[in-house]
Every structure is written in C-alpha cells, then in structure tokens.
C-alpha positions as CSV (number, residue, x, y, z in Angstrom):
1,M,14.9,6.4,-27.6
2,G,12.8,5.9,-24.5
3,L,10.5,3.1,-23.7
4,Q,7.9,2.5,-26.4
5,A,5.0,1.1,-24.4
6,P,1.4,1.3,-25.6
7,P,0.4,4.9,-24.4
8,A,-3.2,4.0,-23.8
9,L,-2.8,0.7,-22.0
10,L,-5.0,1.9,-19.1
11,L,-7.5,0.0,-17.0
12,L,-9.5,1.4,-14.1
13,I,-10.8,-0.4,-11.0
14,F,-13.3,0.7,-8.4
15,L,-12.9,-1.1,-5.1
16,R,-15.6,-0.5,-2.5
17,T,-14.9,-1.5,1.1
18,V,-17.4,-1.1,3.9
19,A,-16.2,-1.2,7.5
20,T,-18.7,-1.2,10.4
21,L,-18.0,-1.4,14.1
22,G,-21.1,-1.9,16.2
23,P,-21.6,-3.1,19.7
24,A,-21.2,-6.7,18.7
25,P,-17.7,-8.1,19.0
26,R,-15.7,-8.5,15.8
27,S,-12.1,-8.8,14.6
28,H,-9.9,-5.8,14.3
29,S,-6.6,-5.1,12.6
30,L,-3.7,-2.6,12.7
31,H,-1.4,-2.5,9.8
32,Y,1.2,-0.2,8.2
33,L,2.1,0.0,4.5
34,F,5.6,1.2,3.8
35,M,6.8,2.0,0.3
36,G,9.6,3.8,-1.4
37,A,11.6,4.2,-4.6
38,S,15.4,4.3,-4.9
39,Q,15.1,7.2,-7.4
40,P,12.9,10.2,-6.8
41,D,11.7,10.5,-10.5
42,L,8.7,8.2,-9.9
43,G,6.9,10.6,-7.7
44,L,7.5,8.4,-4.7
45,P,9.8,9.3,-1.9
46,L,12.6,7.1,-0.5
47,F,10.2,6.1,2.3
48,E,6.6,6.8,3.1
49,A,4.2,5.1,5.5
50,L,0.4,4.8,5.8
51,G,-1.2,3.4,9.0
52,Y,-4.6,1.8,9.2
53,V,-6.9,0.6,11.9
54,D,-9.3,-1.8,10.3
55,D,-9.9,0.1,7.0
56,Q,-9.4,3.6,8.3
57,L,-6.3,5.6,7.6
58,F,-5.1,7.3,10.8
59,V,-1.5,8.4,10.1
60,S,0.9,9.1,7.3
61,Y,4.7,9.8,7.2
62,D,7.3,10.5,4.6
63,H,11.1,10.6,4.6
64,K,11.4,14.1,3.3
65,S,9.6,15.8,6.1
66,R,10.4,13.2,8.7
67,R,7.2,14.0,10.4
68,A,4.1,11.9,11.2
69,E,0.8,13.6,10.2
70,P,-2.6,12.6,11.7
71,R,-5.2,11.6,9.1
72,G,-8.9,11.4,9.4
73,Q,-10.8,12.6,12.4
74,W,-8.8,11.0,15.1
75,D,-8.4,13.1,18.3
76,W,-4.8,12.5,19.6
77,G,-5.1,15.1,22.4
78,G,-2.3,17.2,21.0
79,A,1.2,16.6,19.5
80,A,2.6,16.0,23.0
81,S,0.3,13.2,23.9
82,P,2.2,10.0,24.9
83,L,0.5,7.8,22.3
84,W,1.3,10.3,19.4
85,L,4.9,10.7,20.5
86,Q,5.3,6.9,20.7
87,L,3.8,6.6,17.2
88,S,6.0,9.3,15.7
89,Q,9.2,7.8,17.2
90,S,8.2,4.3,15.8
91,L,7.7,5.7,12.3
92,K,11.1,7.5,12.4
93,G,12.7,4.2,13.5
94,W,10.9,2.3,10.6
95,D,12.1,5.0,8.2
96,H,15.7,4.1,9.1
97,M,15.0,0.3,9.1
98,F,13.3,0.5,5.7
99,I,16.2,2.3,4.0
100,V,18.7,-0.1,5.5
101,D,16.6,-3.1,4.3
102,F,16.1,-1.5,0.9
103,W,19.8,-1.1,0.3
104,T,20.5,-4.6,1.6
105,I,18.0,-6.1,-0.9
106,M,19.3,-4.0,-3.7
107,D,22.8,-5.0,-3.0
108,N,21.8,-8.7,-2.9
109,H,20.3,-8.2,-6.4
110,N,23.4,-6.3,-7.6
111,H,21.1,-3.3,-8.1
112,S,23.1,-0.9,-5.9
113,K,26.0,-0.4,-8.2
114,V,26.5,3.2,-9.4
115,T,27.4,4.4,-12.9
116,K,30.5,6.4,-13.7
117,L,28.3,9.5,-13.2
118,G,27.8,8.5,-9.6
119,V,24.1,7.7,-9.9
120,L,22.1,4.5,-9.9
121,P,21.3,3.2,-13.4
122,E,17.7,2.5,-12.7
123,S,15.0,2.9,-10.0
124,H,13.7,0.1,-7.8
125,T,10.8,-0.1,-5.4
126,L,10.3,-1.7,-2.0
127,Q,6.9,-2.3,-0.3
128,V,6.4,-3.6,3.2
129,I,3.2,-4.6,4.9
130,L,3.2,-5.3,8.7
131,G,0.7,-5.4,11.5
132,C,-1.5,-7.6,13.5
133,E,-5.1,-8.8,13.8
134,M,-7.2,-9.4,16.9
135,Q,-10.0,-11.9,16.7
136,E,-13.3,-11.9,18.5
137,D,-11.9,-14.3,21.1
138,N,-9.0,-11.8,21.7
139,S,-6.5,-14.2,20.1
140,T,-3.9,-12.3,17.9
141,G,-1.8,-12.9,14.9
142,G,0.9,-10.9,13.1
143,F,2.2,-10.5,9.6
144,W,5.4,-8.9,8.2
145,K,5.9,-9.1,4.4
146,Y,8.2,-7.5,1.8
147,G,7.7,-6.9,-1.9
148,Y,10.5,-5.8,-4.2
149,D,9.9,-4.3,-7.6
150,G,6.3,-5.2,-7.5
151,Q,7.0,-8.9,-6.7
152,N,6.5,-10.8,-3.5
153,H,9.8,-11.2,-1.8
154,L,10.0,-12.2,1.9
155,E,7.7,-13.0,4.8
156,F,8.7,-13.1,8.5
157,C,7.5,-16.2,10.4
158,P,7.4,-15.2,14.1
159,E,6.9,-18.8,15.4
160,T,10.2,-20.0,13.9
161,L,12.1,-16.7,13.8
162,D,13.0,-17.2,10.2
163,W,12.0,-15.8,6.8
164,K,10.1,-17.4,3.9
165,A,11.5,-16.5,0.5
166,A,8.8,-16.1,-2.2
167,E,11.4,-16.2,-5.0
168,P,15.0,-17.5,-5.4
169,R,16.5,-14.0,-5.5
170,A,15.3,-13.5,-2.0
171,L,17.4,-16.3,-0.5
172,A,20.6,-14.2,0.0
173,T,18.7,-11.6,2.1
174,K,16.8,-14.4,3.9
175,L,20.1,-16.0,5.0
176,E,21.6,-12.6,5.9
177,W,18.7,-11.6,8.1
178,E,18.4,-15.0,9.8
179,V,21.9,-14.5,11.2
180,N,20.6,-11.6,13.3
181,K,18.6,-13.4,16.0
182,I,18.2,-10.2,18.0
183,R,16.3,-8.6,15.1
184,A,14.1,-11.7,14.7
185,K,13.2,-11.6,18.4
186,Q,12.4,-7.9,18.2
187,N,10.2,-8.5,15.2
188,R,8.3,-11.3,17.1
189,A,7.9,-9.1,20.2
190,Y,6.4,-6.4,18.1
191,L,3.9,-8.7,16.3
192,Q,2.9,-10.6,19.3
193,K,3.0,-8.0,22.1
194,D,3.5,-4.4,21.0
195,C,1.2,-4.4,18.0
196,P,-1.8,-5.8,19.8
197,E,-1.3,-3.4,22.6
198,H,-1.1,-0.5,20.2
199,L,-4.2,-1.8,18.4
200,Q,-6.1,-1.9,21.7
201,Q,-5.1,1.7,22.5
202,L,-6.1,2.9,19.0
203,L,-9.5,1.2,19.3
204,E,-10.1,3.1,22.5
205,L,-8.9,6.4,21.0
206,G,-11.0,6.0,17.8
207,R,-14.1,4.5,19.4
208,G,-16.4,7.3,18.2
209,I,-15.0,7.2,14.7
210,L,-14.8,3.5,14.3
211,D,-18.4,3.0,15.5
212,Q,-19.6,4.7,12.4
213,Q,-20.1,2.8,9.2
214,V,-17.5,3.8,6.6
215,T,-17.5,3.2,2.8
216,T,-14.2,3.6,1.0
217,L,-14.1,4.0,-2.7
218,R,-10.7,3.2,-4.3
219,C,-10.0,4.2,-7.9
220,Q,-6.9,2.5,-9.4
221,A,-5.4,3.0,-12.9
222,L,-3.2,0.1,-14.1
223,N,-0.7,-0.6,-16.8
224,F,-0.3,2.9,-18.3
225,Y,2.6,4.7,-19.9
226,P,4.0,7.4,-19.9
227,P,3.8,7.9,-16.1
228,N,2.3,11.4,-16.2
229,I,-1.4,10.9,-15.2
230,T,-4.0,13.0,-13.5
231,M,-6.6,11.4,-11.3
232,R,-9.4,13.4,-9.5
233,W,-12.5,12.7,-7.5
234,L,-15.7,14.4,-8.5
235,K,-18.9,14.7,-6.4
236,D,-22.0,15.5,-8.4
237,R,-19.6,16.4,-11.2
238,Q,-17.7,19.0,-9.1
239,P,-14.0,18.5,-8.1
240,L,-13.5,17.7,-4.4
241,D,-11.1,19.6,-2.2
242,A,-7.7,17.8,-2.0
243,K,-7.9,17.7,1.9
244,D,-10.8,15.3,1.7
245,I,-9.0,12.8,-0.5
246,E,-6.9,10.0,0.9
247,H,-3.2,9.6,0.0
248,K,-2.5,8.9,-3.7
249,D,0.6,7.0,-5.0
250,M,2.2,5.9,-8.2
251,L,4.3,2.7,-8.5
252,P,6.1,1.1,-11.5
253,N,4.9,-2.4,-12.4
254,G,8.4,-3.6,-13.3
255,D,7.6,-3.9,-17.1
256,G,7.9,-0.3,-18.0
257,T,4.2,0.5,-17.2
258,Y,2.8,2.2,-14.1
259,Q,-0.1,2.0,-11.7
260,S,-1.7,4.7,-9.5
261,W,-4.5,4.8,-7.0
262,M,-6.5,7.1,-4.8
263,A,-9.1,6.5,-2.2
264,L,-12.1,8.4,-0.7
265,A,-14.3,7.8,2.4
266,V,-17.9,8.5,1.6
267,P,-21.3,8.2,3.4
268,P,-22.9,4.8,2.9
269,G,-25.6,4.9,0.2
270,E,-24.0,7.9,-1.6
271,E,-21.4,6.0,-3.6
272,H,-23.2,6.8,-6.9
273,R,-22.6,10.5,-6.4
274,Y,-18.8,10.1,-6.8
275,T,-16.8,9.8,-10.0
276,C,-13.2,9.1,-10.7
277,L,-11.8,11.4,-13.5
278,V,-8.6,10.3,-15.3
279,E,-6.6,12.3,-17.7
280,H,-3.6,10.7,-19.6
281,P,-1.7,11.5,-22.8
282,G,-2.9,8.2,-24.4
283,L,-6.5,9.2,-24.1
284,D,-8.4,11.3,-26.7
285,Q,-10.4,12.8,-23.8
286,P,-10.7,12.5,-20.0
287,C,-12.2,9.3,-18.8
288,T,-14.8,9.1,-16.0
289,I,-15.9,6.0,-14.2
290,T,-18.6,5.7,-11.5
291,W,-19.0,2.9,-8.9
292,E,-22.0,0.7,-9.7
293,P,-23.1,-2.3,-7.6
294,S,-21.8,-5.7,-8.9
295,P,-23.3,-9.1,-8.0
296,S,-20.7,-9.4,-5.2
297,G,-21.1,-5.8,-4.2
298,T,-17.4,-5.2,-3.9
299,L,-15.6,-4.7,-7.2
300,V,-16.4,-3.1,-10.5
301,I,-14.0,-2.9,-13.4
302,G,-14.2,-0.2,-16.0
303,V,-12.1,-0.6,-19.2
304,I,-11.6,2.4,-21.5
305,S,-13.1,1.7,-25.0
306,G,-10.7,0.5,-27.7
307,I,-7.9,-0.5,-25.3
308,A,-6.5,-4.0,-25.2
309,V,-7.3,-5.6,-21.9
310,C,-4.5,-7.0,-19.8
311,V,-4.9,-9.3,-16.8
312,I,-4.9,-6.9,-13.8
313,I,-3.1,-6.7,-10.5
314,F,-5.0,-5.3,-7.6
315,L,-4.8,-5.0,-3.9
316,I,-6.9,-7.5,-2.0
317,G,-8.9,-5.9,0.8
318,I,-7.1,-2.8,2.0
319,L,-3.5,-3.2,1.1
320,L,-3.2,-6.6,2.9
321,R,-1.2,-8.2,0.1
322,I,1.9,-6.9,-1.6
323,F,1.7,-6.1,-5.3
324,R,2.3,-9.0,-7.7
325,K,4.4,-8.3,-10.7
326,R,2.9,-8.3,-14.2
327,Q,5.0,-10.0,-17.0
328,A,6.3,-7.9,-19.8
329,S,4.2,-9.5,-22.6
330,R,0.8,-8.1,-23.2
331,G,-2.2,-10.1,-22.1
332,A,-0.2,-12.3,-19.8
333,T,0.4,-12.2,-16.1
334,G,2.7,-13.9,-13.6
335,D,1.1,-16.3,-11.2
336,Y,3.3,-15.6,-8.3
337,V,1.9,-16.4,-4.8
338,L,3.5,-15.2,-1.6
339,A,5.0,-18.1,0.4
340,E,3.0,-18.7,3.6
341,C,4.6,-19.6,6.9
342,E,4.1,-23.2,7.9
C-alpha cells in the first residue's frame, strides 16, 4: 500500500511582486537558488540553479545538461563573452559543491545508506539560497543558507567564519564544515567581494531591462497528493507558450504531500488578464484562480471549495527564505525559524 494522503488537499497562492528601477538610487540584490533531490522520481534533478538580479530571473542551470542557459531578455554579447563564461564556470563549480554538500548532510543524517538492491530507500531534498545585497549607500551584505527536506538547516556567518545550526540534526555538519577554514574564507570572499562585483556588472548589463517596471505573478499549489499535477498559465483564457513561462518546480513537503509553483512576468496593470489553471486527480474538474488586489496589494490566497484548509508555507519575497517544513498532522504547522547570525 502506498501513502494514503488526502488526494484533494490542495491550496493555491498568488504572489504578486513588482520591481521598479528608476533613476533614483535604491537597493539591489543578486541571489541564486540551488535545489535538488537525491532520487529523480520527484521531477527534480540532482542539482538545478536559478539566478536572480533583484526579482528578475537571468540564468538557469541543471545537472543533467551541465549547461547554463540565459533567461529573460538579457544581452550577454554571445556565449564567448567573459562575463557569461565566468558565470557558466561558477555554476559548474556550484554543481559539484552542492552534490558534495548534499551527500555530507545525508550521511550525517544516516540517510545515505543503500538497501540490498543498491538504491537509496527514500528521496531527500536540499535547497540553498546564497547571494548579496547592495544598499543605497553602496554598503553590502551577504547571505548563504541551507534547507534540508523542507526544513531550515544551516546558515553561514561571514563575520565569524562559522555556521549557525537551525536544528539539532545540523550540528554534525556544522562542526565538520567549521574545520575547513579555507572553505569558510572562500565563502566570505565570495559574499563580501565577488558577489557585489558580479552584481555591479549585471546591473550594468541589464540596465535597459531593469529600468522597466516588472510585475511577477507566482502561482503555487501546496499540500497535494499524489504528486502528478498540471499547472498552466492562461491569458484571456488562452494557454500561453511555454517559452514565456518562468521555471516550474515540484518539491516534497516532508510529510508525504507536495508543493509546486510557476511564475510569469506580465505588464503592470494587466494582471487581471492572467489565470492559473490547475488539474489534479483529487479535483472533480480543473481549478482556475485569478489574481485580485488585496488590501496589502501583494498576496491573494485561493482555496478550492470543500477542501480542508491547512496552514500554508510560502516563499517570502522572491525565494529569499528557505522552505519551512509542515508537520504531518492536518491543520498544524511547525513554527521553525531560521537561526540568524549574531
């Protein structure tokens, strides 16, 4: 018998983010989201990466192709341009680092043991968010955080060259990584020097794109089982071409249910023309949800009729926090907060 989770436990979120870069000075950010699953049956590769400047996706990479792909309308000046070559090599290096870290964390959780058939007994996920921010006064700050199986795990503190454990199970990895002082210094150098320099280069490269106002609609389906789900964007009730849609991913919540999301950049003022269409075995018919202004203007939640509502997990801003793990019991959620560097 397989997992008997409620098949229609599904909740939809619309998250609207507006990014505007005008002539006035403002803060900027460069961040990468890395994610992967130890088993390929979740629709997620061993490693994939998404890179953002402010709220705009500019590059993607996955372990299978081992190639970086430009996203959006960024003009790199060809595949042989120094900046693109540097970015591609960095992503290949992070691919290797991510997999090594993944197996280290799994080993410290006793999750890397194989069965007699030579395969891992279950799949696990790792998420990493790293990058830097540049304030209006040109001061900078970096962040480097790990999430394991949907739960906050470790955070690097560049000032002290150590790691903050967000849960007791992270202590073994924390102690192991803190022995490697060379790695810690390399991490700090990236966050404090390399990342701000790359951000400045990317701001120059994307000046024409980033000067435009951008509205991003993000549709997220949470707490559903089984994992086979179809999510599509419609404009004026007509399906959009796949090339216009930002990367879509599916991740396990850690309690047997799944979450999936997709995003779309649209012209400001036209949000009402777009609809998120979701099809799932637990639904009698496809569900559609349209963004509508809320009092805060940022978040609208749509719940499918007749479904028990669970406390939700969602990304704050644009992937700037690692997923928090939902407890197995219906209607309850963990209150796990990522440890902050002192």
